[in-house]
C-alpha positions in Angstrom: -35.1 -0.4 28.0 -33.9 -1.7 24.7 -31.1 -0.4 22.5 -33.1 -0.8 19.4 -36.6 -0.4 18.0 -38.8 -3.4 17.8 -37.7 -5.8 15.0 -37.8 -9.5 14.1 -35.4 -12.0 15.6 -33.1 -12.0 12.5 -32.7 -8.3 12.6 -32.0 -8.3 16.3 -29.1 -10.7 15.8 -27.8 -8.5 13.0 -28.3 -5.1 14.6 -28.4 -5.3 18.3 -24.7 -6.3 18.7 -25.7 -9.8 19.9 -22.7 -11.3 18.2 -20.5 -12.6 21.0 -16.7 -12.5 21.2 -14.7 -15.6 20.1 -13.0 -16.9 23.2 -9.6 -16.9 21.5 -9.9 -13.1 20.9 -10.9 -12.5 24.5 -8.0 -14.6 25.7 -5.5 -12.7 23.5 -6.8 -9.3 24.6 -6.9 -10.2 28.3 -3.3 -11.5 28.1 -2.2 -8.2 26.4 -3.8 -5.9 29.0 -2.5 -7.9 31.9 1.0 -7.0 30.7 0.4 -3.3 30.5 -1.9 -2.4 33.3 -0.3 -0.9 36.4 0.0 -3.1 39.5 -2.4 -2.5 42.3 -3.6 -4.4 45.4 -7.2 -4.8 44.0 -8.1 -3.7 40.5 -11.6 -2.6 39.8 -12.5 -4.2 36.4 -15.6 -3.4 34.4 -17.2 -5.1 31.4 -19.8 -2.8 29.9 -21.6 -5.4 27.7 -20.9 -8.8 29.1 -23.0 -10.9 26.7 -22.1 -14.6 27.1 -19.2 -14.0 29.4 -16.2 -14.7 27.1 -14.2 -11.9 28.6 -15.4 -12.6 32.2 -14.2 -16.2 31.9 -10.7 -15.1 30.9 -10.6 -12.2 33.4 -11.4 -14.4 36.4 -8.6 -16.7 35.4 -6.0 -14.0 34.9 -6.9 -11.4 37.6 -7.6 -13.7 40.5 -7.3 -11.1 43.3 -9.4 -8.4 41.7 -13.1 -7.3 41.7 -15.4 -7.3 38.7 -18.5 -5.4 37.6 -20.4 -6.7 34.6 -23.2 -4.8 32.8 -25.6 -5.9 30.2 -29.0 -4.6 29.0 -30.1 -8.2 28.4 -31.6 -9.6 31.6 -31.5 -13.2 30.2 -27.8 -12.9 29.6 -27.2 -11.8 33.1 -29.3 -14.6 34.6 -27.5 -17.2 32.6 -24.1 -15.9 33.8 -25.2 -15.8 37.4 -26.5 -19.4 37.1 -23.2 -20.5 35.4 -20.8 -18.7 37.7 -22.4 -19.7 41.0 -19.2 -19.4 43.2 -16.7 -17.1 41.5 -13.2 -17.0 43.0 -13.4 -13.3 43.2 -16.3 -10.9 43.7 -18.5 -10.2 40.7 -21.3 -7.6 40.6 -23.9 -8.3 38.0 -25.9 -5.3 36.8 -28.8 -5.5 34.3 -28.8 -2.0 32.7 -28.0 0.0 29.7 -24.2 0.8 30.1 -24.7 4.4 28.9 -27.4 5.0 31.5 -25.2 3.3 34.0 -22.3 5.6 33.2 -24.3 8.9 33.7 -23.9 9.3 37.5 -20.2 8.6 37.4 -19.7 11.2 34.6 -21.8 13.8 36.3 -19.7 13.5 39.5 -16.4 13.0 37.6 -16.0 9.7 39.4 -13.5 7.3 37.7 -13.7 4.1 39.7 -12.4 1.5 37.2 -8.8 0.5 36.5 -9.7 -1.6 33.5 -12.7 -1.4 31.1 -12.7 -4.3 28.6 -15.2 -5.9 26.3 -17.1 -6.0 23.0 -19.8 -3.3 22.9 -22.8 -3.5 20.5 -22.5 -2.1 17.0 -25.9 -0.4 16.5 -26.5 2.3 13.9 -28.5 5.4 14.9 -31.5 4.6 12.7 -32.1 1.5 14.7 -32.0 3.1 18.1 -35.0 2.8 20.3 -36.7 6.0 21.6 -35.5 5.2 25.1 -31.9 4.9 24.0 -32.2 8.1 22.0 -33.2 9.9 25.2 -30.4 8.3 27.1 -27.9 9.4 24.5 -29.2 12.9 24.6 -28.6 13.0 28.4 -25.2 11.4 27.9 -24.2 14.1 25.3 -25.1 16.8 27.7 -23.3 15.3 30.7 -20.2 14.2 28.8 -20.2 17.4 26.6 -19.7 15.1 23.6 -21.6 16.2 20.4 -24.8 14.2 20.0 -24.4 14.4 16.2 -21.2 12.4 16.4 -22.8 9.5 18.4 -24.0 7.8 15.3 -23.4 4.3 16.5 -23.7 2.8 20.0 -20.0 1.8 20.0 -19.0 5.4 19.9 -21.0 6.2 23.0 -19.6 3.1 24.8 -16.0 4.2 23.9 -16.5 7.8 25.1 -18.2 6.6 28.3 -15.5 4.1 29.0 -12.8 6.9 28.6 -14.7 8.9 31.2 -15.1 6.1 33.8 -11.5 4.7 33.7 -9.0 5.9 36.3 -6.1 8.2 35.6 -3.8 5.3 35.5 -6.2 2.9 33.9 -6.8 1.0 30.5 -9.7 0.8 28.1 -9.6 -2.2 25.8 -12.6 -2.7 23.4 -13.4 -4.6 20.2 -14.8 -2.0 17.8 -15.8 -1.9 14.1 -13.3 -1.0 11.5 -15.3 2.1 11.0 -13.4 3.6 13.9 -10.7 4.4 11.4 -12.8 5.1 8.2 -15.9 7.1 9.1 -15.7 10.8 10.1 -17.4 10.3 13.5 -15.0 7.4 14.3 -11.9 9.5 13.4 -13.4 12.4 15.5 -13.7 10.0 18.6 -10.0 9.1 18.1 -9.0 12.7 17.7 -10.8 13.5 21.0 -9.5 10.5 22.9 -5.9 11.2 21.7 -6.0 14.1 24.2 -7.4 11.9 27.0 -5.0 8.9 26.8 -1.3 9.0 26.8 -1.1 6.2 24.3 -3.7 4.5 22.0 -3.0 1.3 20.1 -5.3 0.0 17.3 -4.9 -3.6 16.4 -5.7 -4.3 12.7 -5.6 -7.8 11.4 -5.4 -9.5 8.0 -8.1 -12.0 9.1 -11.7 -11.2 9.9 -12.7 -11.2 13.6 -16.3 -12.2 13.0 -16.4 -14.5 10.0 -20.2 -15.0 10.0 -21.3 -11.4 9.7 -20.5 -8.5 7.3 -18.6 -6.6 10.0 -14.9 -6.1 10.2 -13.4 -5.3 13.6 -10.3 -3.8 15.3 -9.1 -3.7 18.9 -8.8 -0.3 20.6 -6.4 -0.1 23.7 -6.1 3.2 25.4 -3.6 3.8 28.3 -3.9 6.7 30.7 -0.4 5.9 32.1 2.4 5.0 29.7 6.0 5.8 29.0 5.5 6.2 25.2 3.0 8.7 23.9 1.0 8.7 20.6 -1.5 7.0 18.4 -0.3 3.7 16.9 -1.6 1.1 14.5 -0.5 -2.5 15.2 -0.8 -4.6 12.2 -1.2 -8.3 13.1 -2.1 -11.4 11.2 -5.1 -12.2 13.4 -6.8 -10.7 16.4 -6.3 -14.2 18.0 -2.6 -13.3 18.4 -1.6 -9.8 19.4 2.1 -10.5 19.7 4.8 -9.4 17.3 2.8 -6.7 15.4 4.2 -4.4 12.8 3.8 -0.9 14.5 3.1 2.4 12.7 2.7 5.8 14.4 -0.1 8.0 13.1 -0.1 11.7 12.4 -3.7 12.9 12.5 -2.6 16.4 11.7 -1.1 15.5 8.3 -1.9 17.8 5.5 -2.4 14.8 3.2 -5.6 13.9 5.1 -6.6 11.5 7.9 -7.7 8.9 5.4 -4.3 8.4 4.0 -2.7 8.3 7.4 -5.1 5.6 8.6 -3.9 3.4 5.7 -0.2 4.3 6.1 0.5 0.9 7.6 -0.3 -0.7 4.2 2.1 1.5 2.3 6.0 1.7 2.1 7.4 4.9 3.5 8.6 6.1 0.1 5.2 5.6 -1.4 3.5 7.4 1.5 5.9 10.4 1.1 5.2 10.5 -2.7 1.4 10.4 -2.1 1.6 13.2 0.5 3.5 15.4 -2.0 1.1 14.7 -4.9 -1.9 15.2 -2.7 -0.6 18.6 -1.7 -0.1 19.7 -5.3 -3.4 18.5 -6.7 -6.8 20.1 -7.0 -9.7 18.0 -5.8 -12.8 17.0 -7.6 -14.6 19.9 -5.9 -12.5 22.3 -8.0 -14.1 20.9 -11.2 -17.5 19.8 -10.2 -20.2 19.8 -7.5 -22.2 16.8 -6.5 -25.7 16.2 -5.3 -27.6 13.0 -4.1 -30.2 11.6 -6.3 -33.9 11.3 -5.6 -35.2 9.9 -2.3 -38.6 8.3 -2.9 -38.9 6.8 0.7 -40.4 3.7 -0.9 -38.7 2.6 -4.1 -40.8 -0.6 -4.2 -43.9 1.5 -4.6 -42.7 4.5 -6.6 -40.4 2.8 -9.1 -42.3 0.6 -11.5 -41.5 -1.8 -14.4 -42.5 -0.7 -17.9 -45.2 -3.5 -18.0 -46.7 -2.1 -14.8 -46.8 1.4 -16.1 -48.5 0.3 -19.3 -51.0 -1.9 -17.4 -52.0 1.2 -15.3 -52.0 3.5 -18.3 -49.9 6.1 -16.5 -47.2 6.8 -19.1 -47.6 10.5 -18.6 -46.9 10.2 -14.8 -43.5 8.6 -14.9 -39.9 9.5 -15.6 -36.9 7.2 -16.3 -34.7 6.5 -13.4 -31.6 4.4 -12.6 -31.3 2.3 -9.5 -27.7 1.1 -8.7 -28.7 -2.6 -8.6 -30.1 -2.5 -12.1 -26.9 -1.2 -13.7 -24.5 -4.0 -14.6 -22.6 -2.3 -17.4 -18.8 -1.9 -17.2 -18.7 1.1 -19.5 -18.0 4.7 -18.2 -21.0 5.9 -20.2 -24.8 5.1 -19.7 -26.5 5.3 -23.1 -30.1 5.1 -24.2 -29.4 1.6 -25.4 -28.3 0.6 -21.9 -31.6 2.0 -20.5 -33.5 0.0 -23.2 -32.0 -3.2 -22.0 -32.7 -2.5 -18.3 -36.3 -1.4 -18.9 -37.1 -4.9 -20.3 -36.7 -6.5 -16.9 -36.1 -4.0 -14.1 -38.2 -1.3 -12.4 -36.9 1.9 -13.8 -39.8 4.4 -14.1 -40.4 6.7 -11.2 -43.9 8.1 -10.4 -43.8 11.8 -11.0 -47.1 13.2 -9.7 -47.5 16.9 -9.5 -51.3 17.2 -9.3 -53.7 16.7 -6.4 -55.3 13.4 -5.8 -58.8 14.4 -7.0 -57.5 15.4 -10.5 -55.7 12.1 -11.1 -56.6 9.2 -13.4 -58.8 6.5 -11.6 -56.1 3.8 -12.0 -53.5 6.1 -10.4 -55.9 6.9 -7.6 -56.5 3.2 -6.9 -52.7 2.6 -7.0 -52.2 5.4 -4.4 -54.9 3.9 -2.2 -53.0 0.6 -2.3 -49.9 2.5 -1.0 -52.0 3.9 1.9 -53.2 0.4 2.8 -49.5 -0.4 3.2 -49.2 2.7 5.4 -46.6 4.2 3.1 -48.1 7.6 3.7 -47.1 7.4 7.3 -43.4 7.0 6.6 -41.4 10.0 7.8 -40.4 11.5 4.4 -43.8 10.8 2.9 -45.9 12.4 5.6 -43.8 15.6 5.4 -44.8 16.2 1.8 -47.8 18.3 0.8 -49.0 15.2 -1.1 -47.3 12.1 0.2 -47.3 10.6 -3.2 -45.5 13.6 -4.8 -41.8 12.7 -4.8 -39.4 15.7 -4.9 -37.5 15.5 -8.2 -33.7 16.2 -8.3 -32.7 17.6 -11.7 -30.7 15.5 -14.1 -27.0 16.1 -14.5 -24.5 15.3 -17.3 -22.8 12.6 -15.3 -23.0 10.6 -12.1 -21.0 8.7 -9.5 -22.1 5.6 -7.6 -21.6 6.1 -3.8 -21.0 2.3 -3.4 -18.8 0.1 -5.4 -16.9 -3.2 -5.1 -14.0 -3.7 -7.5 -13.5 0.0 -8.1 -15.5 3.3 -7.9 -17.1 4.6 -11.1 -17.9 7.9 -12.8 -20.3 7.7 -15.7 -21.6 10.0 -18.4 -25.4 10.3 -18.4 -25.9 10.1 -22.1 -29.4 8.6 -21.6 -30.4 11.6 -19.6 -32.0 9.5 -16.9 -32.8 10.6 -13.3 -31.0 8.9 -10.4 -31.9 7.5 -7.0 -29.9 8.4 -3.9 -27.5 5.5 -4.6 -25.8 7.9 -6.9 -24.6 11.5 -6.9 -25.3 13.8 -9.9 -22.2 15.7 -11.1 -22.6 19.4 -11.8 -19.7 20.5 -13.9 -18.2 23.9 -13.3 -17.4 26.5 -16.0 -14.2 25.8 -17.9 -14.4 22.0 -17.6 -16.5 19.1 -19.1 -18.1 15.9 -17.9 -15.9 14.0 -20.5 -12.8 15.6 -19.0 -13.9 14.6 -15.5 -14.7 11.1 -16.5 -11.5 10.7 -18.5 -9.4 12.0 -15.6 -10.9 9.9 -12.9 -9.8 6.4 -13.9 -6.1 6.2 -12.8 -4.2 4.7 -9.8 -3.7 8.1 -8.0 -7.4 9.0 -7.8 -8.6 5.5 -7.2 -6.0 5.1 -4.4 -7.4 8.2 -2.6 -10.9 6.9 -3.2 -9.9 3.8 -1.1 -8.3 5.8 1.7 -10.9 8.6 1.8 -13.9 6.2 1.8 -14.9 3.4 4.2 -15.7 -0.2 3.7 -17.9 -2.8 5.2 -17.4 -6.5 6.0 -18.4 -7.6 2.6 -15.7 -5.4 1.0 -18.1 -2.8 -0.3 -16.4 0.7 -0.7 -18.5 3.8 0.1 -17.8 7.4 -0.4 -19.9 10.3 0.9 -20.4 13.4 -1.2 -17.8 15.3 0.9 -15.3 12.4 0.5 -15.9 12.2 -3.2 -15.4 15.9 -3.8 -12.2 15.7 -1.7 -10.5 13.3 -4.0 -7.4 14.6 -5.7 -7.8 14.7 -9.5 -5.3 15.5 -12.2 -7.6 17.0 -14.8 -7.0 16.4 -18.5 -9.4 17.7 -21.2 -9.4 14.9 -23.9 -9.5 15.4 -27.6 -12.1 13.5 -29.5 -9.5 10.9 -30.5 -8.3 10.6 -26.9 -11.8 10.1 -25.6 -12.6 7.6 -28.2 -9.5 5.6 -27.2 -10.6 5.9 -23.5 -14.0 4.4 -24.3 -12.3 1.6 -26.4 -10.0 0.8 -23.5 -13.0 0.3 -21.2 -14.8 -1.7 -23.7 -11.8 -4.1 -24.2 -11.2 -4.3 -20.4 -14.7 -5.5 -19.8 -14.5 -4.4 -16.1 -10.9 -5.6 -15.5 -9.6 -2.8 -13.3 -5.9 -3.5 -14.2 -6.5 -3.0 -17.9 -8.4 0.2 -17.2 -5.6 1.5 -15.1 -3.1 0.7 -17.8 -4.7 3.3 -19.9 -5.2 5.9 -17.2 -1.8 5.6 -15.7 -0.1 6.1 -19.0 -1.4 9.6 -19.6 -1.2 10.4 -15.8 2.6 9.6 -15.8 3.2 11.9 -18.7 1.0 14.7 -17.3 2.8 14.7 -13.9 6.2 13.8 -15.3 6.5 10.8 -13.0 9.3 8.2 -13.3 8.5 4.6 -14.1 9.5 3.8 -10.5 7.1 6.4 -9.0 4.2 5.2 -11.2 4.8 1.6 -10.1 4.8 2.8 -6.4 1.4 4.4 -6.8 -0.1 1.4 -8.6 1.3 -1.0 -6.0 0.0 1.3 -3.3 -3.5 1.1 -4.8 -3.3 -2.7 -5.0 -2.2 -3.0 -1.4 -5.0 -0.8 0.0 -7.7 -2.2 -2.3 -6.7 -5.8 -1.5 -6.9 -5.0 2.2 -10.5 -3.7 1.8 -11.5 -6.7 -0.4 -9.9 -9.4 1.7 -13.3 -10.5 3.0 -15.2 -9.3 -0.1 -17.9 -11.3 -2.0 -15.7 -11.9 -5.0 -18.6 -12.9 -7.2 -19.2 -9.1 -7.8 -16.9 -8.8 -10.8 -18.8 -6.0 -12.5 -19.7 -2.7 -10.8 -23.3 -1.8 -10.4 -24.7 -5.0 -8.9 -23.8 -4.4 -5.2 
């Protein structure tokens, strides 16, 4: 059985977790657990995804009297290890199997045979799971009583399974993606395991664990037997050296939200207390506006055409103007008809909007649809569930929109051009008593942008992402601008030309007056934003200076 559906070699490297642990990280983690694991005559040690054996090499050197079990779904990796380690100093059981499947009998019988479970599980997203692995996860969810909907990545299943296989005095130590702390299902795993382990330590580093891929990582260490209790973040310079960390205790029940708590290690205590207070006194964006994802075509390369292609086919009556994130390189908080005119000269920005049945369509359009069928687009999941596969459901236009992904800073824009949106954006539906200009004006300040950083999640390339729920949950101090104030707001953005510091200078000035904050408090909030934002962007592709091109 494979973890992932069939794909080419490049995609396998990227998505199957076949990125092996740097030996220096394995050495550092083995040294750390050796100091905390309870003494025993013969420890039972398990590595659930052994790979190239980086951990096994260190374990056999440090735990010379103990017994090892190593598991991997890759038979070639297991064969290579058996060939390389012909005469180990201590017993090693090599098992070729999916670890989740391997764990099922132990979990069913509530057998916890291992004193230490350590390793680097694969990071595979749900949409890349093979059918076999999906079935295994379904069985695992039922046996472990862990919600299937929250097993959105293979590492989450590995972590839960490890917690159920380790002894009542044992330790689980795994390298996991940074998403453990930023995505909802990761935080839910931690919340669950906080009740199963006496103490959990999460090592967060300033340097990237895997420099060659867009994936940031942390180290999870859970102890079933420990004098001190709680969930801690240990901030280190590098995962190569886990000694002398700065230690922060987390409060997952904080009223200020889990996102802020998981970033507390980046903020001075006085700043953290101020943010908690302001967060408790602010309405969120949901009070002012609703949000809805844009249009999902299921095949943008087919459904979204260039102007020249539309004219060549003569189908001007079958298209509507649409904005894709990658085509919007403006730094302004307003998207105008002039902006769209510039984009349509070079980018695909006209969406097929076909409401009629095939037989009634223009011959050119019929031929184009047949081309799509030759590419088997009609067999894609979302397409085949439509009455006519080529009829894309249209989401209404809204007065403004928000990009779900950003780099330098997140952005709210007025939809002056009245274009439609793809699902890279959320349309903003303003509630009675407020305006899109007021929402846009009120968004660009250090307080709201700081909570955008803490509420969202980021990837190895430094890209920030906010889900609709996370966006609507951002605190926002609303101000309805006068015509003069809004004109000055637009001018400030025009002069800033994408420089977030200059944009914040404008927003922070009115925010300070509105909240009656002292100069010192405003500086604390601004510095807090800088600290959290720099942490996200420390591995970022800094060539992205203007939003809209990620």
